[in-house]
C-alpha positions as CSV (number, residue, x, y, z in Angstrom):
1,M,152.6,69.5,46.9
2,Y,154.1,65.6,47.9
3,T,152.2,66.4,51.7
4,F,148.7,67.0,50.0
5,L,148.8,64.1,47.5
6,A,150.4,61.7,49.7
7,G,147.7,62.5,52.6
8,I,144.8,61.6,49.6
9,A,146.4,58.5,48.8
10,L,146.8,57.1,52.4
11,L,143.1,57.9,53.0
12,I,142.3,56.0,49.9
13,I,144.5,53.1,50.8
14,G,143.2,53.5,54.4
15,Y,139.9,52.1,52.8
16,F,141.0,49.4,51.0
17,T,143.2,48.4,54.0
18,Y,141.8,49.8,57.7
19,G,138.4,49.7,56.7
20,K,138.7,46.1,55.8
21,F,140.3,45.2,59.2
22,V,137.8,47.4,61.0
23,E,135.2,45.6,59.0
24,K,136.2,41.9,60.0
25,V,136.6,42.9,63.5
26,F,133.2,44.0,63.7
27,G,132.0,40.6,62.1
28,V,129.5,41.2,58.9
29,K,126.4,38.8,58.5
30,E,125.5,38.7,55.2
31,E,122.3,36.9,55.3
32,R,120.9,38.8,58.5
33,A,118.2,41.1,57.5
34,T,118.3,44.1,58.1
35,P,116.0,46.8,59.6
36,A,114.9,48.0,56.0
37,Y,112.8,45.2,55.3
38,V,112.5,43.5,58.9
39,N,110.8,47.4,60.0
40,G,109.3,48.7,56.8
41,D,107.0,51.4,57.3
42,G,107.6,53.0,53.8
43,V,108.5,56.2,55.7
44,D,111.9,55.8,57.6
45,Y,112.7,51.6,57.0
46,I,112.7,51.6,53.1
47,P,115.6,49.3,51.4
48,M,117.7,51.5,48.9
49,S,120.3,51.1,46.5
50,T,124.1,51.0,47.9
51,S,125.0,53.6,45.1
52,K,121.7,56.0,46.6
53,N,122.6,55.3,50.5
54,S,126.2,56.5,49.5
55,M,125.3,59.5,48.2
56,I,122.6,60.2,50.9
57,Q,125.2,59.3,53.7
58,L,128.0,61.4,52.3
59,L,125.6,64.6,51.8
60,N,124.1,64.2,55.2
61,I,127.6,64.3,57.3
62,A,129.0,66.9,55.1
63,G,127.1,70.4,56.3
64,T,129.5,72.7,55.6
65,G,131.9,71.1,57.8
66,P,134.5,69.6,55.5
67,V,134.7,72.9,53.7
68,F,134.5,75.5,56.7
69,G,136.4,73.7,58.9
70,P,139.2,72.9,57.1
71,I,139.4,76.6,55.8
72,M,139.5,77.6,59.3
73,G,141.8,74.9,60.2
74,A,144.3,76.1,57.3
75,L,145.7,78.7,59.9
76,Y,147.5,76.4,61.8
77,G,149.1,75.1,59.1
78,P,150.1,71.9,57.4
79,V,149.5,70.1,60.4
80,A,145.7,70.2,59.8
81,F,146.6,67.8,56.9
82,L,148.1,65.2,59.5
83,W,144.4,65.7,61.7
84,I,142.4,65.0,58.8
85,V,144.2,62.1,57.5
86,I,144.9,60.1,61.1
87,G,141.5,61.4,62.7
88,A,139.8,60.2,59.4
89,I,140.9,57.0,59.2
90,F,141.5,55.7,62.4
91,A,138.5,57.9,64.3
92,G,135.8,59.2,61.9
93,A,135.7,56.6,59.5
94,V,135.6,53.7,62.6
95,H,133.0,56.1,64.4
96,D,130.7,56.6,61.4
97,Y,131.2,52.4,60.7
98,L,130.4,51.2,64.2
99,T,127.3,53.2,64.9
100,G,125.7,52.6,61.4
101,M,126.4,48.9,61.8
102,I,125.2,48.5,65.6
103,S,122.3,50.8,64.5
104,I,121.6,48.4,61.4
105,R,121.7,45.3,64.3
106,N,119.5,47.0,67.1
107,R,116.6,48.1,64.1
108,G,117.9,51.2,63.1
109,A,118.0,52.7,66.8
110,H,119.3,56.3,67.2
111,L,122.6,57.4,69.3
112,P,120.4,57.9,72.6
113,E,118.9,54.3,72.4
114,L,122.2,52.3,71.7
115,A,123.7,54.5,74.8
116,S,121.2,53.5,76.6
117,K,121.5,50.0,76.3
118,F,125.1,49.7,76.4
119,L,126.4,52.5,78.4
120,G,123.1,52.9,81.0
121,K,120.0,54.5,81.0
122,V,121.3,57.8,82.7
123,M,123.5,58.3,79.3
124,K,119.9,57.9,77.2
125,H,118.3,61.2,78.6
126,V,121.9,63.0,78.6
127,V,122.6,62.0,74.9
128,N,119.1,62.6,73.5
129,G,119.8,66.4,74.9
130,F,122.8,66.4,73.4
131,A,121.5,65.2,70.4
132,V,118.4,67.1,69.8
133,L,120.4,70.3,70.5
134,L,123.1,69.2,68.1
135,L,120.1,68.8,65.6
136,L,118.1,71.7,66.1
137,L,121.4,74.2,65.8
138,V,122.5,72.4,62.9
139,G,119.3,72.6,61.1
140,T,118.9,76.2,62.1
141,V,122.4,77.2,60.9
142,F,122.1,75.4,57.8
143,V,119.0,77.7,57.0
144,S,120.9,80.8,57.3
145,T,124.5,80.0,55.5
146,P,123.1,78.6,52.5
147,A,120.8,81.2,52.1
148,S,123.2,84.1,52.7
149,L,125.4,82.2,49.9
150,L,122.4,82.1,47.3
151,H,121.5,85.9,48.4
152,V,125.4,86.8,47.5
153,L,125.2,84.5,44.3
154,M,122.4,86.5,42.9
155,D,123.4,89.6,44.0
156,G,120.6,90.6,46.3
157,K,117.9,90.2,43.7
158,I,116.1,88.3,45.7
159,A,115.4,89.0,49.3
160,L,116.9,87.1,51.9
161,G,113.8,86.7,54.0
162,V,112.4,84.9,51.0
163,I,115.2,82.5,50.6
164,I,115.3,81.7,54.0
165,A,111.6,80.9,54.0
166,A,112.4,78.7,50.9
167,V,114.5,76.6,52.3
168,F,112.5,76.0,55.6
169,L,109.7,74.9,53.0
170,Y,112.2,72.9,51.3
171,Y,113.1,71.4,55.0
172,I,109.9,70.6,55.8
173,L,108.6,68.6,53.1
174,A,112.1,66.4,53.7
175,T,111.4,66.3,57.2
176,L,107.6,65.2,56.5
177,M,107.8,62.8,53.6
178,P,108.8,59.4,52.7
179,I,112.5,58.9,52.5
180,D,112.7,57.8,49.3
181,K,110.0,60.7,47.7
182,I,112.1,63.8,48.0
183,I,115.4,63.1,49.8
184,G,116.6,60.1,48.0
185,R,115.6,61.8,44.8
186,L,117.3,64.8,44.7
187,Y,120.4,63.7,46.7
188,P,122.0,61.7,43.2
189,Y,122.1,65.3,41.5
190,F,123.0,67.2,44.7
191,G,125.9,64.5,45.3
192,A,126.8,65.0,41.5
193,L,127.1,68.8,42.1
194,L,129.1,68.5,45.2
195,L,131.7,66.0,43.8
196,I,132.4,68.2,40.6
197,S,132.6,71.1,42.8
198,A,135.2,69.4,45.1
199,V,137.1,67.6,42.4
200,G,137.2,70.7,40.4
201,V,139.3,72.7,42.9
202,G,141.3,69.6,43.6
203,I,142.2,69.4,40.0
204,G,142.6,73.4,40.0
205,L,145.1,73.5,42.6
206,V,147.3,70.7,41.2
207,F,147.6,71.9,37.6
208,T,147.9,75.6,38.3
209,G,151.1,74.1,40.8
210,A,149.2,76.0,43.8
211,P,152.3,76.7,46.7
212,I,150.5,73.9,49.0
213,P,153.1,73.7,51.9
214,E,155.0,70.9,53.0
215,L,154.3,68.9,56.7
216,S,155.5,71.1,59.4
217,F,154.6,70.7,63.2
218,K,155.1,74.4,63.4
219,N,152.6,76.6,64.5
220,F,151.2,79.1,61.8
221,H,148.0,80.6,63.3
222,P,148.1,84.2,62.5
223,N,147.0,84.8,66.4
224,N,149.1,82.2,67.8
225,L,146.0,80.0,69.0
226,P,147.4,76.7,70.3
227,I,146.9,73.8,67.9
228,F,146.2,71.4,70.9
229,P,143.3,70.9,71.7
230,L,141.7,73.6,69.3
231,I,142.6,71.8,66.2
232,F,140.3,69.0,67.0
233,F,137.4,71.7,67.5
234,T,138.6,73.5,64.2
235,I,138.1,70.6,61.8
236,T,135.6,68.0,62.8
237,C,133.8,66.6,59.9
238,G,136.2,65.9,57.7
239,A,137.9,63.8,60.4
240,L,135.6,63.2,62.9
241,S,132.4,64.6,64.1
242,G,129.8,63.0,66.6
243,F,127.1,64.8,64.1
244,H,127.6,61.8,62.1
245,A,126.3,59.5,64.6
246,T,123.1,61.4,64.5
247,Q,123.0,60.5,60.7
248,T,124.0,57.4,60.0
249,P,121.2,55.9,61.3
250,I,119.3,57.5,58.7
251,I,120.7,55.0,56.4
252,S,121.1,52.1,58.8
253,R,117.1,51.8,58.4
254,T,117.5,51.8,54.5
255,T,120.5,49.5,53.8
256,Q,119.9,46.3,51.9
257,K,122.7,44.3,53.8
258,E,125.2,44.4,56.0
259,K,128.5,44.1,53.6
260,Q,127.4,47.4,52.2
261,G,128.2,49.4,55.5
262,R,131.7,49.4,54.5
263,K,131.4,51.4,51.6
264,I,128.5,53.4,52.9
265,F,129.6,54.2,56.4
266,Y,133.3,53.9,56.3
267,G,134.1,55.0,52.6
268,M,131.8,58.2,52.8
269,M,134.0,59.4,55.8
270,I,136.8,58.5,53.7
271,V,135.6,60.7,50.8
272,E,134.3,63.4,53.0
273,A,138.1,63.5,54.2
274,I,139.4,64.1,50.5
275,I,137.0,67.1,50.2
276,A,138.7,68.4,54.0
277,M,141.9,67.7,52.3
278,I,141.5,69.7,48.9
279,W,139.7,73.0,50.9
280,A,142.6,73.0,53.6
281,A,145.0,73.2,50.8
282,A,143.1,76.1,49.1
283,G,143.1,77.7,52.2
284,M,146.7,77.4,52.7
285,S,148.0,78.3,48.9
286,L,146.0,80.6,47.5
287,F,145.9,83.9,49.9
288,G,149.4,84.7,50.1
289,G,149.9,82.9,53.2
290,Y,148.2,82.8,56.6
291,N,147.9,86.3,57.7
292,G,146.2,86.5,54.0
293,L,143.8,84.2,54.2
294,N,143.1,85.3,57.9
295,E,141.9,88.8,56.2
296,V,139.6,87.2,54.2
297,L,138.3,85.1,57.1
298,A,137.8,88.3,59.0
299,A,136.1,90.3,56.0
300,G,133.7,87.7,54.9
301,G,134.3,84.3,56.9
302,P,134.8,80.9,55.1
303,G,131.8,82.1,52.8
304,A,134.4,84.6,51.2
305,V,137.0,82.2,51.0
306,V,135.0,79.5,49.2
307,S,134.0,82.4,46.8
308,E,137.3,83.4,45.8
309,V,138.7,80.1,45.4
310,S,136.2,78.7,43.2
311,V,136.3,81.5,41.0
312,A,140.3,81.6,41.0
313,M,140.3,77.8,39.9
314,L,137.3,77.6,37.8
315,G,136.5,80.7,36.6
316,A,133.0,82.4,36.4
317,I,130.7,79.9,35.2
318,G,132.8,76.7,36.9
319,G,133.2,78.8,40.3
320,T,129.8,79.4,40.3
321,L,129.1,75.8,40.3
322,A,131.8,75.1,42.7
323,I,129.8,77.6,44.8
324,L,126.9,75.9,44.6
325,G,128.0,72.6,45.3
326,V,129.1,74.5,48.9
327,V,125.2,75.5,48.9
328,V,124.4,71.9,48.4
329,L,126.3,70.9,51.4
330,P,124.3,72.8,54.3
331,I,120.9,72.1,52.7
332,T,121.7,68.5,52.7
333,S,122.6,68.3,56.1
334,G,119.8,70.9,57.4
335,D,116.9,68.8,56.0
336,T,118.2,65.5,57.4
337,A,119.3,67.2,61.0
338,F,115.8,67.9,61.1
339,R,114.4,64.3,60.1
340,S,117.0,62.9,62.7
341,A,115.6,65.0,65.2
342,R,111.9,64.0,64.2
343,M,113.1,60.4,64.7
344,I,114.9,60.8,68.0
345,I,111.8,62.4,69.4
346,A,109.7,59.9,68.2
347,E,111.9,56.9,69.3
348,Y,112.6,58.5,72.7
349,F,108.6,58.8,73.2
350,N,107.4,55.4,71.4
351,I,105.8,57.5,68.7
352,A,105.1,55.3,65.5
353,Q,106.1,57.5,62.7
354,K,103.8,55.8,59.8
355,K,101.1,58.4,60.0
356,F,101.7,61.6,58.5
357,S,100.0,63.2,61.6
358,S,102.2,61.9,64.0
359,R,105.7,63.2,62.3
360,L,103.8,66.6,62.1
361,W,103.3,67.1,65.6
362,I,106.6,66.5,66.8
363,A,108.1,68.6,63.5
364,I,105.8,71.9,64.3
365,P,107.7,72.8,67.4
366,L,111.2,71.9,65.9
367,F,110.8,74.2,63.2
368,A,108.7,77.2,65.6
369,I,112.2,76.9,67.8
370,S,114.4,76.9,64.5
371,V,112.5,79.9,63.5
372,V,113.2,81.9,67.0
373,L,117.1,80.7,66.8
374,T,117.7,82.6,63.4
375,Q,117.0,85.4,65.1
376,I,120.0,84.7,67.8
377,D,123.6,85.7,67.5
378,F,125.0,82.1,67.0
379,N,129.0,83.3,67.7
380,I,128.8,82.0,71.5
381,L,126.1,79.1,71.1
382,W,128.3,77.8,68.1
383,R,131.2,77.3,70.3
384,Y,129.4,75.2,72.4
385,F,128.0,73.4,69.8
386,S,131.9,72.5,68.4
387,W,132.3,71.1,72.3
388,A,129.0,69.1,72.0
389,N,129.8,67.8,68.5
390,Q,132.6,66.1,69.7
391,A,131.9,65.4,73.3
392,T,128.8,63.3,70.8
393,A,131.9,61.7,69.4
394,V,133.2,60.4,72.4
395,I,130.1,58.9,73.5
396,A,129.7,57.3,70.4
397,L,133.3,55.7,70.1
398,F,132.8,54.4,73.4
399,V,129.3,52.9,72.3
400,G,131.2,50.8,69.9
401,A,134.2,49.9,72.3
402,M,131.5,48.7,74.7
403,Y,129.6,46.3,71.9
404,L,133.2,45.2,70.7
405,Y,134.5,44.7,74.4
406,I,130.9,42.6,74.7
407,A,131.2,40.4,71.9
408,K,135.3,39.6,73.2
409,K,136.6,41.4,70.0
410,N,139.2,44.1,69.2
411,Y,137.7,46.9,71.1
412,Y,140.7,49.0,70.9
413,I,139.8,50.0,67.7
414,S,137.1,52.4,69.1
415,L,138.7,52.6,72.8
416,V,142.1,54.4,71.9
417,P,140.6,56.8,69.4
418,G,137.6,57.5,72.2
419,T,140.3,57.9,74.9
420,F,141.8,60.1,72.6
421,M,139.3,62.5,72.4
422,L,137.9,62.5,76.0
423,V,141.2,64.0,76.9
424,M,140.9,66.7,74.3
425,V,137.1,67.0,75.2
426,I,137.7,67.5,79.2
427,T,140.7,69.9,78.3
428,Y,138.8,72.2,76.2
429,I,135.9,72.8,78.1
430,L,138.2,73.5,81.4
431,N,140.5,76.0,79.5
432,A,137.9,77.5,77.5
433,Q,136.4,81.1,78.3
434,I,132.9,79.3,77.5
435,G,133.5,76.7,80.2
436,F,135.5,76.8,83.3
437,N,138.5,79.1,82.3
438,L,141.6,77.5,83.6
439,P,145.0,77.9,82.7
440,M,146.1,75.6,79.9
441,N,148.4,73.5,81.8
442,T,145.7,72.9,84.7
443,A,143.1,71.8,82.2
444,W,145.8,69.3,80.6
445,I,146.1,67.7,84.3
446,G,142.1,67.7,84.5
447,G,142.0,66.5,81.2
448,F,144.3,63.3,82.1
449,I,142.7,62.6,85.1
450,G,139.1,62.9,84.1
451,A,139.8,60.9,81.4
452,A,141.4,57.9,83.2
453,F,138.1,58.0,85.7
454,L,135.8,57.9,83.2
455,V,137.7,54.6,81.3
456,A,138.3,53.0,84.6
457,L,134.3,53.3,84.7
458,F,133.9,52.1,81.3
459,F,136.1,49.0,82.4
460,K,133.7,48.5,85.5
461,A,130.7,48.3,83.3
462,A,131.9,46.8,80.5
463,R,132.8,43.7,82.4
464,K,129.4,43.6,84.5
465,N,127.9,43.7,80.8
466,R,129.9,40.7,79.7
467,T,129.2,38.6,82.8
468,M,125.2,39.3,82.3
469,N,125.5,38.7,78.3
470,L,124.2,42.0,77.7
471,P,122.7,41.4,74.1
472,L,124.1,42.9,71.4
473,E,121.8,42.7,68.6
474,D,117.6,42.6,68.4
475,D,116.3,38.8,67.9
476,I,114.9,38.8,64.4
477,S,114.6,35.4,64.2
478,N,110.6,35.4,63.5
479,W,110.2,38.7,61.5
480,N,109.3,36.9,58.0
481,R,106.9,34.6,59.7
482,V,103.1,34.9,58.9
483,A,101.4,34.5,62.2
């Protein structure tokens, strides 16, 4: 298991080396007040400790992504390890750090507002549509996923509909209440359960001598699906995910100092990648090969893999705790998905959120739509979601590149991964059956040509913005002066 252990070691080293480099490039302003103080409203803008913010951020971004995605990606073989490590260090963690820090510099703005400011007003409407769609899909699926896992865990003794209703009730409260009342209090316990389950499975793999395969570029997928570009849309959370860009502004509004950003944004992405490594390794090593894994997935989906791995590694009691840890993942992304959707819509229409009634009238339609969506088969919709998710990540990386270009800093740290994924996003939608269904060779040509055209537009806009001295951050010089 050298590849597995080396991958985890590289992720940790990446946090202390490349993470520091990215922080230095961005340029932390230790004395600058954060939105938690400047825009304090007692609801969304509340200063909270680094440890609490870090745990909330981890649970916000995780979902079932770093568990289910790597399990599905394990079908391709050890190349999945490579994408998780390289993607997390050079793309995902950079994406999370820059979106979080740029949001802090701009009163905790969400991605649509940042895209409008740095990429043009048209992008505000495009990204707003992408973001709300993503969050509604995530929130809805993260109602049914944990509910079904709990239903199985309790041997069907409580009706599935009752569990779904209970999850919805929790989401409604978490969406409407001040962030420190429910999310801030429950997440440290949820986080502990998540980490215990992931670490327990990881230690179990090591001490039982699980036959984790070593690095190979061979495609092991039983159905011979192509590694590129599909691996980038199979393993998202754990490597790179645009969903994170909808979550980081929640914590940019509760961060006390800019210096805490590396631990909260870059660091928690690295932790998520370690979780992804553990579940990818479990998928590759515990089912007698890739055909065995494929059979379990076909019979019961990733949830069945989670259940079998947890019990095999930790026994009945420990396995139950591990499954509960996985249940926590979607719940703690579902609640903040709806909360983010509320905040984005409020920001779009400029509706203050201090009054409970203002939050309620935005939340009611969101949950009504979600209830309807729970009745629909998500197989097709979720494929579109995977594409939209990575398209959102590309937009966020280009926002980061634009910010650094205008600031005359090393914008390549964001532009290079952004351009790489732009090629993949265009190629995927040109080739996919849910897209244009073109031959793969034609799709690759279209991907490179389309990416080159859009990057050229980026540089044209970037030079114009630099010439115009587009302001990079909000002026807060008078925020604490008494009128």
